[in-house]
C-alpha positions, 0 to 999 in steps of 0.5 A: 145660154142654155145647151142640151147634150143628147146621145147614147151611153158611152159617147162622151156626153158628161165630159163634154158637158163638164168641158163646156161649163169650164169653156163658157164660164159666165156662170154655166153650170152642168145639170147632171143626167136624170139617171144621176139626179133619180139615183141620188133621190132613192130611185133604184133602176132595174138592170137592164133598164125597164120601161118605167125607169126610161119613163121616170128619166124623161119625166125628170129631163122635163123637170130639169129643163124647166129650170129657169136658170139661163146658163146651163148644160144639160147632160141629156134631154127628154129625147134621149128617154124618147129614143131608149123607150122606142129602142127597147119596143114601147110606143113612147109617143102615147104616154108623153105630153108633146106640148110639154116636150116641145116647150121644154126642147124650145127652152134650149139655145142649142141641141148638141147630138153626140152619136156613135162615131168610129172614134168613140168606138176606138177611143172610149171604154166599151159601154154595156148593152151595146145592142141597145146603145146602137139601136138608141143612136139610130132611133135618136137620130131619126126622132131629131131628123125626121121629127114628125112631131115637129118637137124641135122646130126652132131648136138649132142642132149640132151633131157632133161627128168631129174628132173628140178633142175638137168637140168642145171648140166645135160647139163654141164655134156654132154658138157664135 
């Protein structure tokens, strides 16, 4: 089972990824988000992030999804970085190989969207760059549900709007 988890920063994606790996067992491993992977490789990010930082993460996310591991939970997908690029005013469609993107996303058995909800705002620490976060959230949802590029034709999508303590259970139910 290959699951991608997408959403803006500060919504509990990493916690969900770790929980899913434990609950799924059977060799499921968490694939760290591109920011962490790149940082460990020596990439130096700007603060606040700039377009090149998001492009680097998008390319990394495509490579990570290219890993043939059949049992993985990915902390972020390329969609996150398309949304961030669009949120900062970059025409992300002009610089992406849509065939590669479509193929990478098609490798997922489930795409889990972790949007901003009232409970994440109350229960989780206040994240940085809240304006960017909100814009990315709205852009991501539009990318997924409008999908003019047909990037997600055959990818099942689960948007988690349930209480935080029910997220893992909700995802497992969707897999059955």
